[in-house]
DRENDO-108350 format. One record per residue (C-alpha): residue number from 1; x, z, y. Coordinates in steps of 0.05 Angstrom, whole numbers, padded with zeros to 5 digits. Example, Ala and Ser with C-alpha at 12.3 -4.5 7.8 and 13.67 -1.06 7.14 Angstrom:
residues 2
+------+--------+--------+--------+
: resi :      x :      z :      y :
+------+--------+--------+--------+
:    1 :  00246 :  00156 : -00090 :
:    2 :  00273 :  00143 : -00021 :
+------+--------+--------+--------+
END
This chain:
residues 554
+------+--------+--------+--------+
: resi :      x :      z :      y :
+------+--------+--------+--------+
:    1 :  00651 : -00820 : -01512 :
:    2 :  00579 : -00795 : -01503 :
:    3 :  00604 : -00729 : -01475 :
:    4 :  00648 : -00766 : -01426 :
:    5 :  00589 : -00807 : -01401 :
:    6 :  00547 : -00744 : -01393 :
:    7 :  00601 : -00711 : -01351 :
:    8 :  00603 : -00772 : -01306 :
:    9 :  00526 : -00771 : -01297 :
:   10 :  00521 : -00697 : -01281 :
:   11 :  00471 : -00708 : -01224 :
:   12 :  00422 : -00738 : -01273 :
:   13 :  00412 : -00670 : -01304 :
:   14 :  00399 : -00631 : -01239 :
:   15 :  00327 : -00617 : -01219 :
:   16 :  00317 : -00643 : -01147 :
:   17 :  00266 : -00587 : -01135 :
:   18 :  00306 : -00525 : -01155 :
:   19 :  00374 : -00560 : -01152 :
:   20 :  00393 : -00527 : -01218 :
:   21 :  00406 : -00554 : -01288 :
:   22 :  00341 : -00580 : -01319 :
:   23 :  00300 : -00529 : -01358 :
:   24 :  00247 : -00558 : -01405 :
:   25 :  00257 : -00626 : -01372 :
:   26 :  00197 : -00671 : -01359 :
:   27 :  00197 : -00743 : -01335 :
:   28 :  00148 : -00776 : -01286 :
:   29 :  00123 : -00848 : -01290 :
:   30 :  00173 : -00868 : -01236 :
:   31 :  00230 : -00847 : -01281 :
:   32 :  00253 : -00783 : -01245 :
:   33 :  00266 : -00719 : -01283 :
:   34 :  00247 : -00648 : -01263 :
:   35 :  00240 : -00579 : -01294 :
:   36 :  00170 : -00577 : -01324 :
:   37 :  00154 : -00512 : -01285 :
:   38 :  00183 : -00539 : -01220 :
:   39 :  00142 : -00604 : -01220 :
:   40 :  00079 : -00566 : -01240 :
:   41 :  00088 : -00514 : -01185 :
:   42 :  00103 : -00569 : -01134 :
:   43 :  00038 : -00606 : -01151 :
:   44 :  00000 : -00539 : -01151 :
:   45 :  00020 : -00528 : -01079 :
:   46 : -00007 : -00597 : -01059 :
:   47 : -00069 : -00598 : -01103 :
:   48 : -00116 : -00591 : -01044 :
:   49 : -00097 : -00660 : -01018 :
:   50 : -00119 : -00695 : -01084 :
:   51 : -00056 : -00740 : -01083 :
:   52 :  00006 : -00723 : -01123 :
:   53 :  00073 : -00754 : -01108 :
:   54 :  00144 : -00754 : -01135 :
:   55 :  00187 : -00703 : -01097 :
:   56 :  00245 : -00752 : -01100 :
:   57 :  00218 : -00822 : -01086 :
:   58 :  00149 : -00802 : -01058 :
:   59 :  00111 : -00849 : -01106 :
:   60 :  00039 : -00825 : -01110 :
:   61 : -00003 : -00813 : -01172 :
:   62 : -00078 : -00804 : -01178 :
:   63 : -00105 : -00770 : -01218 :
:   64 : -00053 : -00717 : -01231 :
:   65 : -00006 : -00738 : -01287 :
:   66 : -00005 : -00697 : -01351 :
:   67 :  00069 : -00684 : -01366 :
:   68 :  00101 : -00657 : -01429 :
:   69 :  00169 : -00634 : -01451 :
:   70 :  00219 : -00692 : -01459 :
:   71 :  00250 : -00673 : -01526 :
:   72 :  00304 : -00727 : -01522 :
:   73 :  00326 : -00704 : -01454 :
:   74 :  00326 : -00632 : -01478 :
:   75 :  00377 : -00649 : -01532 :
:   76 :  00421 : -00686 : -01482 :
:   77 :  00419 : -00627 : -01433 :
:   78 :  00437 : -00579 : -01488 :
:   79 :  00497 : -00622 : -01507 :
:   80 :  00515 : -00627 : -01432 :
:   81 :  00515 : -00551 : -01424 :
:   82 :  00572 : -00546 : -01476 :
:   83 :  00616 : -00589 : -01431 :
:   84 :  00600 : -00550 : -01366 :
:   85 :  00653 : -00504 : -01335 :
:   86 :  00639 : -00430 : -01338 :
:   87 :  00644 : -00417 : -01262 :
:   88 :  00577 : -00402 : -01227 :
:   89 :  00543 : -00449 : -01179 :
:   90 :  00560 : -00438 : -01105 :
:   91 :  00512 : -00395 : -01066 :
:   92 :  00471 : -00422 : -01008 :
:   93 :  00476 : -00384 : -00943 :
:   94 :  00423 : -00385 : -00890 :
:   95 :  00420 : -00351 : -00823 :
:   96 :  00360 : -00323 : -00786 :
:   97 :  00323 : -00380 : -00753 :
:   98 :  00340 : -00433 : -00805 :
:   99 :  00282 : -00476 : -00830 :
:  100 :  00277 : -00472 : -00907 :
:  101 :  00272 : -00535 : -00949 :
:  102 :  00200 : -00548 : -00969 :
:  103 :  00221 : -00576 : -01038 :
:  104 :  00267 : -00520 : -01061 :
:  105 :  00236 : -00462 : -01098 :
:  106 :  00294 : -00420 : -01072 :
:  107 :  00272 : -00412 : -00999 :
:  108 :  00342 : -00390 : -00978 :
:  109 :  00365 : -00462 : -00978 :
:  110 :  00363 : -00489 : -00906 :
:  111 :  00336 : -00556 : -00887 :
:  112 :  00380 : -00606 : -00851 :
:  113 :  00324 : -00653 : -00828 :
:  114 :  00249 : -00653 : -00818 :
:  115 :  00207 : -00715 : -00829 :
:  116 :  00148 : -00722 : -00781 :
:  117 :  00119 : -00777 : -00825 :
:  118 :  00120 : -00733 : -00887 :
:  119 :  00109 : -00669 : -00847 :
:  120 :  00162 : -00635 : -00890 :
:  121 :  00233 : -00608 : -00884 :
:  122 :  00289 : -00627 : -00931 :
:  123 :  00356 : -00598 : -00951 :
:  124 :  00418 : -00639 : -00958 :
:  125 :  00400 : -00660 : -01030 :
:  126 :  00326 : -00674 : -01020 :
:  127 :  00337 : -00716 : -00957 :
:  128 :  00378 : -00769 : -00994 :
:  129 :  00317 : -00812 : -01013 :
:  130 :  00301 : -00821 : -00939 :
:  131 :  00370 : -00853 : -00932 :
:  132 :  00368 : -00893 : -00997 :
:  133 :  00296 : -00914 : -01009 :
:  134 :  00274 : -00972 : -00965 :
:  135 :  00202 : -00947 : -00958 :
:  136 :  00227 : -00880 : -00933 :
:  137 :  00279 : -00906 : -00883 :
:  138 :  00224 : -00921 : -00833 :
:  139 :  00203 : -00848 : -00830 :
:  140 :  00216 : -00809 : -00766 :
:  141 :  00270 : -00757 : -00779 :
:  142 :  00286 : -00701 : -00729 :
:  143 :  00326 : -00637 : -00730 :
:  144 :  00295 : -00583 : -00773 :
:  145 :  00230 : -00556 : -00742 :
:  146 :  00178 : -00505 : -00762 :
:  147 :  00102 : -00517 : -00761 :
:  148 :  00108 : -00592 : -00768 :
:  149 :  00032 : -00597 : -00775 :
:  150 :  00028 : -00582 : -00700 :
:  151 :  00062 : -00650 : -00688 :
:  152 :  00010 : -00688 : -00730 :
:  153 : -00057 : -00709 : -00702 :
:  154 : -00111 : -00674 : -00745 :
:  155 : -00159 : -00732 : -00734 :
:  156 : -00114 : -00791 : -00752 :
:  157 : -00055 : -00758 : -00789 :
:  158 : -00007 : -00793 : -00742 :
:  159 :  00053 : -00766 : -00702 :
:  160 :  00034 : -00738 : -00634 :
:  161 :  00081 : -00775 : -00587 :
:  162 :  00037 : -00795 : -00528 :
:  163 :  00016 : -00752 : -00469 :
:  164 : -00053 : -00762 : -00436 :
:  165 : -00043 : -00746 : -00362 :
:  166 : -00119 : -00749 : -00350 :
:  167 : -00134 : -00693 : -00399 :
:  168 : -00065 : -00660 : -00395 :
:  169 : -00059 : -00661 : -00471 :
:  170 : -00014 : -00692 : -00525 :
:  171 : -00045 : -00745 : -00571 :
:  172 : -00025 : -00797 : -00623 :
:  173 : -00026 : -00873 : -00617 :
:  174 : -00095 : -00879 : -00649 :
:  175 : -00124 : -00828 : -00600 :
:  176 : -00095 : -00870 : -00543 :
:  177 : -00132 : -00932 : -00570 :
:  178 : -00199 : -00896 : -00581 :
:  179 : -00226 : -00836 : -00543 :
:  180 : -00168 : -00837 : -00492 :
:  181 : -00170 : -00913 : -00484 :
:  182 : -00187 : -00913 : -00409 :
:  183 : -00143 : -00853 : -00393 :
:  184 : -00075 : -00851 : -00360 :
:  185 : -00027 : -00844 : -00418 :
:  186 :  00049 : -00844 : -00423 :
:  187 :  00102 : -00835 : -00476 :
:  188 :  00115 : -00760 : -00486 :
:  189 :  00189 : -00768 : -00476 :
:  190 :  00178 : -00803 : -00409 :
:  191 :  00131 : -00748 : -00385 :
:  192 :  00180 : -00696 : -00410 :
:  193 :  00236 : -00727 : -00368 :
:  194 :  00191 : -00727 : -00307 :
:  195 :  00169 : -00655 : -00316 :
:  196 :  00240 : -00635 : -00335 :
:  197 :  00262 : -00660 : -00267 :
:  198 :  00209 : -00618 : -00233 :
:  199 :  00228 : -00560 : -00277 :
:  200 :  00300 : -00567 : -00256 :
:  201 :  00278 : -00565 : -00183 :
:  202 :  00238 : -00501 : -00197 :
:  203 :  00299 : -00471 : -00231 :
:  204 :  00341 : -00488 : -00170 :
:  205 :  00289 : -00456 : -00126 :
:  206 :  00289 : -00394 : -00169 :
:  207 :  00365 : -00390 : -00165 :
:  208 :  00361 : -00395 : -00089 :
:  209 :  00309 : -00340 : -00087 :
:  210 :  00351 : -00297 : -00132 :
:  211 :  00411 : -00308 : -00085 :
:  212 :  00368 : -00290 : -00025 :
:  213 :  00343 : -00227 : -00059 :
:  214 :  00412 : -00208 : -00081 :
:  215 :  00435 : -00215 : -00010 :
:  216 :  00377 : -00173 :  00015 :
:  217 :  00392 : -00122 : -00040 :
:  218 :  00464 : -00119 : -00017 :
:  219 :  00443 : -00110 :  00055 :
:  220 :  00393 : -00057 :  00035 :
:  221 :  00447 : -00020 : -00005 :
:  222 :  00495 : -00023 :  00054 :
:  223 :  00440 :  00001 :  00101 :
:  224 :  00422 :  00057 :  00052 :
:  225 :  00495 :  00079 :  00049 :
:  226 :  00500 :  00078 :  00125 :
:  227 :  00435 :  00118 :  00128 :
:  228 :  00463 :  00168 :  00078 :
:  229 :  00526 :  00176 :  00120 :
:  230 :  00483 :  00185 :  00183 :
:  231 :  00439 :  00235 :  00147 :
:  232 :  00499 :  00273 :  00121 :
:  233 :  00527 :  00276 :  00192 :
:  234 :  00461 :  00303 :  00217 :
:  235 :  00461 :  00355 :  00162 :
:  236 :  00530 :  00377 :  00181 :
:  237 :  00511 :  00381 :  00255 :
:  238 :  00448 :  00420 :  00237 :
:  239 :  00488 :  00468 :  00194 :
:  240 :  00539 :  00476 :  00250 :
:  241 :  00483 :  00488 :  00301 :
:  242 :  00448 :  00542 :  00260 :
:  243 :  00515 :  00572 :  00239 :
:  244 :  00533 :  00579 :  00312 :
:  245 :  00463 :  00607 :  00326 :
:  246 :  00471 :  00658 :  00270 :
:  247 :  00541 :  00675 :  00294 :
:  248 :  00516 :  00683 :  00366 :
:  249 :  00461 :  00730 :  00342 :
:  250 :  00511 :  00770 :  00300 :
:  251 :  00559 :  00773 :  00360 :
:  252 :  00503 :  00797 :  00405 :
:  253 :  00482 :  00848 :  00353 :
:  254 :  00554 :  00875 :  00349 :
:  255 :  00559 :  00879 :  00425 :
:  256 :  00494 :  00918 :  00429 :
:  257 :  00516 :  00965 :  00374 :
:  258 :  00584 :  00976 :  00409 :
:  259 :  00549 :  00989 :  00476 :
:  260 :  00503 :  01040 :  00443 :
:  261 :  00562 :  01074 :  00410 :
:  262 :  00603 :  01074 :  00475 :
:  263 :  00544 :  01104 :  00512 :
:  264 :  00536 :  01155 :  00456 :
:  265 :  00609 :  01176 :  00460 :
:  266 :  00608 :  01181 :  00536 :
:  267 :  00545 :  01223 :  00536 :
:  268 :  00570 :  01268 :  00480 :
:  269 :  00637 :  01279 :  00515 :
:  270 :  00603 :  01297 :  00580 :
:  271 :  00555 :  01345 :  00545 :
:  272 :  00613 :  01378 :  00508 :
:  273 :  00648 :  01393 :  00576 :
:  274 :  00585 :  01424 :  00604 :
:  275 :  00575 :  01465 :  00540 :
:  276 :  00646 :  01492 :  00544 :
:  277 :  00637 :  01512 :  00617 :
:  278 :  00571 :  01547 :  00600 :
:  279 :  00604 :  01586 :  00544 :
:  280 :  00661 :  01609 :  00591 :
:  281 :  00609 :  01631 :  00643 :
:  282 :  00571 :  01670 :  00591 :
:  283 :  00635 :  01708 :  00570 :
:  284 :  00652 :  01723 :  00644 :
:  285 :  00582 :  01748 :  00659 :
:  286 :  00581 :  01793 :  00598 :
:  287 :  00648 :  01823 :  00619 :
:  288 :  00621 :  01835 :  00690 :
:  289 :  00558 :  01866 :  00662 :
:  290 :  00601 :  01916 :  00623 :
:  291 :  00642 :  01933 :  00685 :
:  292 :  00580 :  01945 :  00726 :
:  293 :  00553 :  01991 :  00672 :
:  294 :  00617 :  02033 :  00674 :
:  295 :  00616 :  02034 :  00751 :
:  296 :  00545 :  02060 :  00752 :
:  297 :  00564 :  02117 :  00706 :
:  298 :  00625 :  02143 :  00747 :
:  299 :  00617 :  02209 :  00786 :
:  300 :  00674 :  02192 :  00834 :
:  301 :  00639 :  02169 :  00897 :
:  302 :  00703 :  02144 :  00931 :
:  303 :  00721 :  02101 :  00870 :
:  304 :  00649 :  02074 :  00866 :
:  305 :  00650 :  02052 :  00939 :
:  306 :  00718 :  02020 :  00933 :
:  307 :  00701 :  01977 :  00871 :
:  308 :  00629 :  01960 :  00889 :
:  309 :  00644 :  01899 :  00934 :
:  310 :  00688 :  01867 :  00880 :
:  311 :  00643 :  01879 :  00820 :
:  312 :  00579 :  01858 :  00854 :
:  313 :  00605 :  01787 :  00865 :
:  314 :  00581 :  01749 :  00802 :
:  315 :  00625 :  01695 :  00769 :
:  316 :  00598 :  01623 :  00758 :
:  317 :  00552 :  01617 :  00817 :
:  318 :  00546 :  01539 :  00812 :
:  319 :  00478 :  01512 :  00793 :
:  320 :  00469 :  01469 :  00729 :
:  321 :  00419 :  01413 :  00738 :
:  322 :  00381 :  01382 :  00679 :
:  323 :  00428 :  01340 :  00637 :
:  324 :  00405 :  01267 :  00636 :
:  325 :  00430 :  01227 :  00578 :
:  326 :  00439 :  01149 :  00582 :
:  327 :  00442 :  01154 :  00657 :
:  328 :  00475 :  01085 :  00659 :
:  329 :  00441 :  01053 :  00597 :
:  330 :  00366 :  01040 :  00591 :
:  331 :  00340 :  01051 :  00520 :
:  332 :  00271 :  01024 :  00540 :
:  333 :  00302 :  00959 :  00567 :
:  334 :  00344 :  00952 :  00504 :
:  335 :  00282 :  00961 :  00460 :
:  336 :  00244 :  00910 :  00501 :
:  337 :  00300 :  00859 :  00495 :
:  338 :  00305 :  00871 :  00420 :
:  339 :  00230 :  00861 :  00412 :
:  340 :  00233 :  00796 :  00452 :
:  341 :  00292 :  00771 :  00409 :
:  342 :  00255 :  00789 :  00345 :
:  343 :  00192 :  00753 :  00368 :
:  344 :  00232 :  00691 :  00387 :
:  345 :  00268 :  00688 :  00320 :
:  346 :  00203 :  00698 :  00281 :
:  347 :  00171 :  00643 :  00321 :
:  348 :  00229 :  00596 :  00307 :
:  349 :  00226 :  00611 :  00233 :
:  350 :  00152 :  00595 :  00231 :
:  351 :  00163 :  00526 :  00261 :
:  352 :  00177 :  00465 :  00218 :
:  353 :  00215 :  00400 :  00227 :
:  354 :  00168 :  00341 :  00239 :
:  355 :  00177 :  00267 :  00254 :
:  356 :  00150 :  00244 :  00321 :
:  357 :  00133 :  00172 :  00338 :
:  358 :  00087 :  00135 :  00385 :
:  359 :  00080 :  00073 :  00342 :
:  360 :  00087 :  00059 :  00268 :
:  361 :  00136 :  00002 :  00284 :
:  362 :  00184 :  00048 :  00322 :
:  363 :  00236 :  00088 :  00285 :
:  364 :  00217 :  00162 :  00288 :
:  365 :  00256 :  00218 :  00319 :
:  366 :  00255 :  00290 :  00294 :
:  367 :  00232 :  00352 :  00330 :
:  368 :  00216 :  00425 :  00316 :
:  369 :  00141 :  00433 :  00321 :
:  370 :  00095 :  00492 :  00310 :
:  371 :  00061 :  00494 :  00242 :
:  372 : -00010 :  00496 :  00268 :
:  373 : -00031 :  00450 :  00324 :
:  374 : -00097 :  00465 :  00358 :
:  375 : -00099 :  00422 :  00421 :
:  376 : -00112 :  00347 :  00424 :
:  377 : -00052 :  00336 :  00469 :
:  378 : -00007 :  00360 :  00413 :
:  379 : -00036 :  00310 :  00364 :
:  380 : -00032 :  00252 :  00414 :
:  381 :  00044 :  00256 :  00409 :
:  382 :  00035 :  00225 :  00340 :
:  383 : -00017 :  00173 :  00361 :
:  384 : -00010 :  00105 :  00325 :
:  385 : -00044 :  00040 :  00341 :
:  386 : -00084 :  00009 :  00284 :
:  387 : -00119 : -00058 :  00272 :
:  388 : -00166 : -00080 :  00217 :
:  389 : -00139 : -00129 :  00164 :
:  390 : -00188 : -00188 :  00162 :
:  391 : -00158 : -00213 :  00095 :
:  392 : -00183 : -00150 :  00061 :
:  393 : -00253 : -00146 :  00091 :
:  394 : -00314 : -00153 :  00046 :
:  395 : -00357 : -00214 :  00065 :
:  396 : -00415 : -00169 :  00086 :
:  397 : -00371 : -00135 :  00139 :
:  398 : -00367 : -00163 :  00209 :
:  399 : -00302 : -00151 :  00248 :
:  400 : -00296 : -00154 :  00324 :
:  401 : -00248 : -00203 :  00356 :
:  402 : -00198 : -00148 :  00374 :
:  403 : -00201 : -00123 :  00302 :
:  404 : -00220 : -00053 :  00326 :
:  405 : -00293 : -00050 :  00304 :
:  406 : -00326 : -00062 :  00237 :
:  407 : -00401 : -00062 :  00221 :
:  408 : -00447 : -00082 :  00165 :
:  409 : -00478 : -00151 :  00165 :
:  410 : -00537 : -00178 :  00125 :
:  411 : -00505 : -00248 :  00128 :
:  412 : -00445 : -00268 :  00088 :
:  413 : -00385 : -00278 :  00135 :
:  414 : -00347 : -00344 :  00128 :
:  415 : -00282 : -00311 :  00108 :
:  416 : -00232 : -00352 :  00067 :
:  417 : -00214 : -00330 : -00003 :
:  418 : -00155 : -00282 : -00008 :
:  419 : -00133 : -00241 : -00069 :
:  420 : -00133 : -00179 : -00024 :
:  421 : -00207 : -00186 : -00005 :
:  422 : -00257 : -00134 : -00032 :
:  423 : -00309 : -00169 : -00075 :
:  424 : -00358 : -00113 : -00093 :
:  425 : -00350 : -00051 : -00049 :
:  426 : -00360 : -00064 :  00027 :
:  427 : -00291 : -00039 :  00046 :
:  428 : -00235 : -00059 :  00093 :
:  429 : -00163 : -00035 :  00103 :
:  430 : -00120 : -00032 :  00165 :
:  431 : -00058 : -00075 :  00173 :
:  432 : -00010 : -00018 :  00184 :
:  433 :  00027 :  00018 :  00127 :
:  434 :  00038 :  00092 :  00142 :
:  435 :  00097 :  00128 :  00108 :
:  436 :  00152 :  00179 :  00120 :
:  437 :  00123 :  00202 :  00187 :
:  438 :  00067 :  00238 :  00221 :
:  439 :  00008 :  00196 :  00247 :
:  440 : -00055 :  00209 :  00286 :
:  441 : -00114 :  00164 :  00302 :
:  442 : -00187 :  00172 :  00324 :
:  443 : -00250 :  00134 :  00307 :
:  444 : -00321 :  00130 :  00334 :
:  445 : -00372 :  00123 :  00278 :
:  446 : -00447 :  00117 :  00267 :
:  447 : -00490 :  00115 :  00206 :
:  448 : -00456 :  00144 :  00144 :
:  449 : -00391 :  00107 :  00133 :
:  450 : -00331 :  00134 :  00096 :
:  451 : -00264 :  00139 :  00133 :
:  452 : -00198 :  00155 :  00100 :
:  453 : -00134 :  00128 :  00070 :
:  454 : -00113 :  00093 :  00006 :
:  455 : -00054 :  00062 : -00029 :
:  456 : -00049 : -00013 : -00025 :
:  457 : -00061 : -00021 : -00100 :
:  458 : -00134 : -00001 : -00098 :
:  459 : -00174 : -00050 : -00142 :
:  460 : -00207 : -00105 : -00100 :
:  461 : -00250 : -00137 : -00155 :
:  462 : -00281 : -00080 : -00194 :
:  463 : -00350 : -00051 : -00187 :
:  464 : -00335 :  00017 : -00217 :
:  465 : -00333 :  00081 : -00177 :
:  466 : -00258 :  00084 : -00187 :
:  467 : -00252 :  00022 : -00143 :
:  468 : -00285 :  00053 : -00082 :
:  469 : -00253 :  00095 : -00028 :
:  470 : -00247 :  00167 : -00051 :
:  471 : -00269 :  00150 : -00121 :
:  472 : -00199 :  00151 : -00151 :
:  473 : -00134 :  00191 : -00150 :
:  474 : -00101 :  00144 : -00099 :
:  475 : -00150 :  00150 : -00040 :
:  476 : -00179 :  00205 :  00004 :
:  477 : -00238 :  00201 :  00052 :
:  478 : -00290 :  00238 :  00094 :
:  479 : -00363 :  00219 :  00103 :
:  480 : -00424 :  00246 :  00139 :
:  481 : -00493 :  00258 :  00111 :
:  482 : -00556 :  00289 :  00139 :
:  483 : -00536 :  00363 :  00133 :
:  484 : -00461 :  00358 :  00144 :
:  485 : -00400 :  00325 :  00115 :
:  486 : -00368 :  00315 :  00048 :
:  487 : -00294 :  00302 :  00032 :
:  488 : -00282 :  00258 : -00029 :
:  489 : -00220 :  00250 : -00073 :
:  490 : -00216 :  00227 : -00145 :
:  491 : -00293 :  00223 : -00143 :
:  492 : -00297 :  00299 : -00132 :
:  493 : -00336 :  00316 : -00069 :
:  494 : -00326 :  00378 : -00025 :
:  495 : -00387 :  00396 :  00017 :
:  496 : -00373 :  00416 :  00090 :
:  497 : -00424 :  00449 :  00135 :
:  498 : -00413 :  00428 :  00207 :
:  499 : -00453 :  00393 :  00262 :
:  500 : -00445 :  00318 :  00269 :
:  501 : -00390 :  00293 :  00315 :
:  502 : -00390 :  00219 :  00336 :
:  503 : -00314 :  00221 :  00344 :
:  504 : -00266 :  00241 :  00288 :
:  505 : -00191 :  00252 :  00292 :
:  506 : -00148 :  00240 :  00231 :
:  507 : -00078 :  00270 :  00225 :
:  508 : -00032 :  00248 :  00168 :
:  509 :  00032 :  00286 :  00154 :
:  510 :  00063 :  00242 :  00100 :
:  511 :  00125 :  00287 :  00091 :
:  512 :  00089 :  00352 :  00078 :
:  513 :  00032 :  00316 :  00042 :
:  514 : -00029 :  00334 :  00084 :
:  515 : -00088 :  00295 :  00112 :
:  516 : -00133 :  00330 :  00162 :
:  517 : -00200 :  00310 :  00193 :
:  518 : -00222 :  00340 :  00260 :
:  519 : -00287 :  00336 :  00299 :
:  520 : -00272 :  00321 :  00372 :
:  521 : -00314 :  00345 :  00431 :
:  522 : -00290 :  00394 :  00484 :
:  523 : -00243 :  00422 :  00431 :
:  524 : -00217 :  00402 :  00363 :
:  525 : -00246 :  00434 :  00300 :
:  526 : -00216 :  00424 :  00232 :
:  527 : -00267 :  00397 :  00183 :
:  528 : -00225 :  00389 :  00121 :
:  529 : -00152 :  00384 :  00100 :
:  530 : -00127 :  00348 :  00037 :
:  531 : -00061 :  00368 :  00005 :
:  532 : -00025 :  00317 : -00039 :
:  533 :  00043 :  00288 : -00056 :
:  534 :  00045 :  00218 : -00028 :
:  535 :  00089 :  00169 : -00066 :
:  536 :  00070 :  00102 : -00033 :
:  537 :  00054 :  00076 :  00037 :
:  538 : -00017 :  00092 :  00058 :
:  539 : -00068 :  00048 :  00093 :
:  540 : -00126 :  00073 :  00136 :
:  541 : -00191 :  00048 :  00103 :
:  542 : -00266 :  00046 :  00115 :
:  543 : -00327 :  00037 :  00071 :
:  544 : -00393 :  00018 :  00105 :
:  545 : -00464 :  00010 :  00080 :
:  546 : -00532 :  00001 :  00113 :
:  547 : -00527 :  00005 :  00189 :
:  548 : -00459 :  00039 :  00192 :
:  549 : -00404 :  00020 :  00240 :
:  550 : -00334 :  00045 :  00257 :
:  551 : -00291 :  00033 :  00318 :
:  552 : -00217 :  00050 :  00321 :
:  553 : -00205 :  00085 :  00387 :
:  554 : -00151 :  00061 :  00435 :
+------+--------+--------+--------+
END
């Protein structure tokens, strides 16, 4: 009968901490039983609080109870083991992200609820007292959560469930009645619902922006495909043009060779006829010479007189003028034409394809241009109009109303705050982005400013040399000092000896990667040329100090 009762009260012999059969059972004053090691380890973990409670009913003890082995219960458990089935206990399975039960020594057992009042998480077995014990039913249970201490006010040990709108912080009810008493407070859930509505609006706005950008992306892809088709068509037309040009040159070459050969054959044939006639005349004359020799030796006067008239008439009396070869084909003219053709082809091969535009906002057209331009009129074909960007200007720089002139000012200018404004170096950029084309502009300068170009991403806040024009790998500039000029890139100067010119021309060939500075007077003189591989749009830029000023020429 005793064994039957034990089998019916099986839960009484399970430790509520490790959820296994009691080992060295010990009983607390509240009447609950635990493994002696389990209850000792549980109280060791909470010893810093100075209050020790029952893991099952939460009854508190102070000071810490001294527990011993319950020998009676040991005997009962041993008798119960003999009636247990031999199959093992079922395994607990957890998945990544599960919150472990705070009362189980086996941390693989997941919690099913977290108590904000107890600041602990419970598995399915350990949560039962919160449903059965009247004192625990009033506790606030939520779905399992980690870091429950973050939900408890450190000052009052109460649940944080109020939001202070004045200080934009979460507080407990005691905080709301004390230091936040005069503040605008609201239940956290109410504020969450309000902010959730605003968050939903932001998400809707984000979705709309995504749709807009997807549409733009689609349009850009379609435009890119159309551009590729257009470019491919231009490539095919260019290949056809140069193939025809090469074919025309080859055809002309064949015609010239055939003409030379025809002239050669005609002249050779004519010469061969004259040579044959000359050889026949030589044979006839030699024969006549022999006959005259025999006549002169005869002693018959009558025979001599009779043959004399016939033999003294010489054969081949026609005159042979000097033979003139190529009488109908001028070798000198042919040579001259070949030299002109060679010069023209060499000149064409030395030219390069460049983009030509009058304004940065106008789509460029392409043209074959000589490699080296020396005259200002050639550069003016690429002239672009520029204006200063007031949102980038340092507050010690004064800009003219037409945004063409910048000068230093001892007074701080009342410019509004913009993220793009330079805060340390007195620099300013132009509005226009230059890319994929050739551009030319001119400036009038005084003092010792720096003029050049830079990528848009140049640092606007820093005070280091890498934040100034020419002091980094993404900007290039030219400046004047007492004895000449210096070109600056990546903070590496190049000294240039040349007289000062108040007007400077700047030529940017983005495609070939060159930036040239010219002094302009009666003629243009190259001061310096940078060579680089440009990967981003470029912006004309200026750095001014002291009494310097720069004007962008019309």
